[in-house]
N, C-alpha and C positions, 0 to 999 in steps of 0.2 A: 504494500500500500504506500503510495507516494505521500510525502510530508507536505504540509501547507507552508508556503514561504511567507516569512514576515513581510517581505516587500509586497506580496499580493494582498495581505491583510491591511497593510498601510494604505494601499490604493483604495481598497473597499471603504475604509474609514474616511479617507479624504473625500470620496464621492458622497458618502452619507452626510458629511458635515457641510459640504458646499452645494449639494443638489445638482451637480453638473460634472460630466466627464471632462469637459474642456477646462473648467476651473480647477478640478483635481489635477489634471495634467500640468497646468501652469504652476500650481503650488508644489508639485513633486518634481518639477523640471523634467517631465517626461513628454514624449510625443503622444498625442491622442490615440493613435493606433495601439501604442504600448499599453495604455490604460485599459482599452477595450480588451486586449489580449489577456491582461491580468485577471479581469473579471470573468472572461470566458473560461480560463483555466480553473479559477475558484469554483465556478458553477459546475464544471465538469467533475471537479474533485468531490464536491459534496452531493452532486446529483440533484440539484434543485436550483430554481431561479432565486437570485439574491437581490436583484434590483428591478424596479418597474418604473416606467415613465408616466407621470400624471401631471397634466396641464403644463407641459414644457419643463417640468422639474423631475429629477430622478430621486426616487425614494426607495429605501430598503423594503423588501418583502418581509413577511412575518419571520421566515427563517433567516433572512438577511439581518433583521434587527438583533436576533440572538447572536449571530456571528459577529456583528459589529460590536456589541457589548463585550463579548469575550475577547475580541481582537484588541480593543482599547486596553484591557487589562494586560494582555500578553505583551503588547508594544511598550506599555509603561514599565512592566517588569523587566523587559529586555533593556530598556534605557537605563533603569536603575542598576542593573547588573553591569552594564558597560561603564557607568559612572563609578561604581565601586572598584572595578578592575583598574580603571584609569587612575583612581586615587592610590591604589596599591602600587601601580607602576611608578607613580610620582613620589612614592614614599610617604604619602599623607595618611595612609591607613594600611592595615594588613595584619596578618597573624604570623608570629614567629614562635617556633617550638624550640625550647631550650632545655638541656639536661645538665644537672649538676648534683654534687653531693650535698648532704644536709648542712655541712659546715659552711660552704659557700652560700647556700640559700639563706641561712639565718642571718649572717653578719655582713656579707658583701653584696649579694644580689639586690636586697631592698634599696640600697643606696643608688645603684644603677637604675633600678626601675623608677625610683622617685624622680630622677633627672629625666628619664625617658618620657614619663607621663607629663612632665612639665613642658618639654619641648615638642613632643610628638604624641599627643593624647589619643590619636586614632589608631595607634599600634597596640595590638593585644599580644602579650607574651604569655604563652602557656608553658608552665614549668613542670618537669618530671624529675623526681628524686631518683638518681641512678648512680651506679659506680662508674668510674672512668671508662672501663672496658665496655659496659653497656652503652654509655653515651656515644663512644666512638663507633660502635657497631651500628647504632641507630642512625647516626649521621651518614655513614656509608650507605645504608639502605634507603636513605631519603625520608626517614621517619622523624628526624630532628634537623634543625637548621644550625643551631649553635650549641656548643658544649663547653663547660668548665671542667677541666680534667687535671688530674695529678700528673706531674712531670717527674722523670722523663717518660716518653712514650716512643715505641718503635715507629719508624716511618710507615705510613700506610698510603697506598695508591689512591689518588683522588681526594685526599684530605689535607688540609692545612692546619698545623698545630703550632701556635706561637706562644712563647713564654709571656705570662701575664703578670704574676706576682710572686714574690719571694718573702714569705713571712716567717718570723722566728717561732720555733716550737718552744713552749715554756712549760715549767712545772707549775701545775695548779694544786695548791695544798690547803688543807684545813688551817684556818688562821691560828688555832691554838697549838699547832705543832711548832717546835723550836727548829726552824729551818735555817740552813746556812744561806749566805748571800748568793751563792751559786750552787746549784744542785748537781751532784755527780751520780753516775750509775751506781757506784758503791753505796752512797748514802741512801739512794732511792730503792735499791733492790731489796733492802731489808724491811721495807714498809708495805702495807697493803696498797695494791694498785688497782686502778680502774682504767682499762686501756681500750682502744678501738679494736673492733673484731678483725679477724684474720683476712677478711675480704678487702680491706683497705690498704692503700699504700702506706699510710701513716703507721699502721700496725707493723709493717715490714721495716720501716725506718726506725721505729722504736726498738724493735728486736735487735736490729743491727747496732744501734747505739749502745744497748746493754752488752751485746756480745763482744763488741770491740774492747770492753773492759773485763771480759770473762764472766759475764752474768747472764743467766737465763731465767728471770723471775716468772712466776706463774701468777697472773692477775686474779683478783677476787671475782671480777666480772668483766666481760667484754661487751661493748656496745658500739654502735656506729652513729649515735646521735649526740653531738657534742654538748648541747644544752642539758641533756639528761645526765651526762657525765659530770658537768659542773654542779648540778643539783646534788648529786651523790657526794661530791667533794665537800660541798657546803654542809652536808649532813654528817661529815666526819667519817664517811665510809672508806675513804682512801684517797690516794693522790693520782693525778692524771697528767699526761703529757699531751698538750693540745697547741695548735697554732694560735698565735695572737695577731689578729688583723688590726694593727693600730689604725685609727685611734679608738678602737672598740674598748670601752671602759669595763672595769670589773664592777658589776652591779650589786654584788653580794659581799658585805663586810666579813662574812664567815670564810671567805676564800682569799688567799694571798697568792701572788704570782712571783716566781723566781726564774731567772735565766738559767740555762743549762751550761755545764762545763764537761765535755766539749760542746760547743754550740751545735744545734740541730735546726734545719730549715725545712719548711714545707713549700714546695714550688707548685704553682698552678699555671695551666696554659689555657688558651682559648682555641677551640677547634671549630672548623666549618668546612664545607665542601670547597674544593678548588674550583677555579673558574669565576665566571661573572657572579657577583653577589647582588641579590635583590635589594632595593633601596631600604625597605623596612628592616631587613636583616642587617644592613650596614648601619642603620641608626642604632640598633641594639648593640652592635659591635663597638660603635663609637662611645656609647654610654658606658660600656664595660671598660674600654681602654682608658677612659677618664679616671678610673680607679686603679690604674696601673701603679704598682709600687716602684719607686725609684731608689 
């Protein structure tokens, strides 16, 4: 079954509104025979007469009235769709899908989204909480547009991964502990620990930090949600090693923060597909780059 062309429907609506083939042809910048052909094709498609001439004026038939009403809605919807697409092409609106870990989402991403909403309120960012490996896989499959991932990452065909931030990993301790000015693996290994679970790069970094000094401590609990870890530290359950994204303040007086010796760093990168970047995606990237640690 052949589809009905929007151009033919537009011709029908123009005739119904002007009551004349000639006036419709003039308004649509078409030759009168072309207008007649459009109506003949429509009537052949629906199998009924759509227009009738009465007293020198052209009026829709009963069936024609129904089609004119529906055609107006279809044409208006098509116009709105094209306007929406044009706004996306221009970067005035659009949807951007972003993947990140909970740590980046809680403390870093809100600052970027606040700036983005101020400068580009028509852009909708949909956020998924994922590991770095999941984020990169979904970007490669076209299911995400941007990702915040732990570094380093092996090169991947079709993906761009650039260094974004380098934040220090600090010891978060209950305030009533007698902590040294700088925390070492030896001092921390003998105390109850709350660490990131084994699926995270921070967990591997932490294990390597202890192992370099000959320690393999067993944590009391492993989590992958940093705010929950901080809450447990505040309750005195144990100590944690977490990145500190300056100028993020410590909101709980029951927690103190100490630098590590030797120092440990958490590096994050921004990932996206190689090639031309849509404007909405570029606006999100720009907002993230504004938070780049120097």
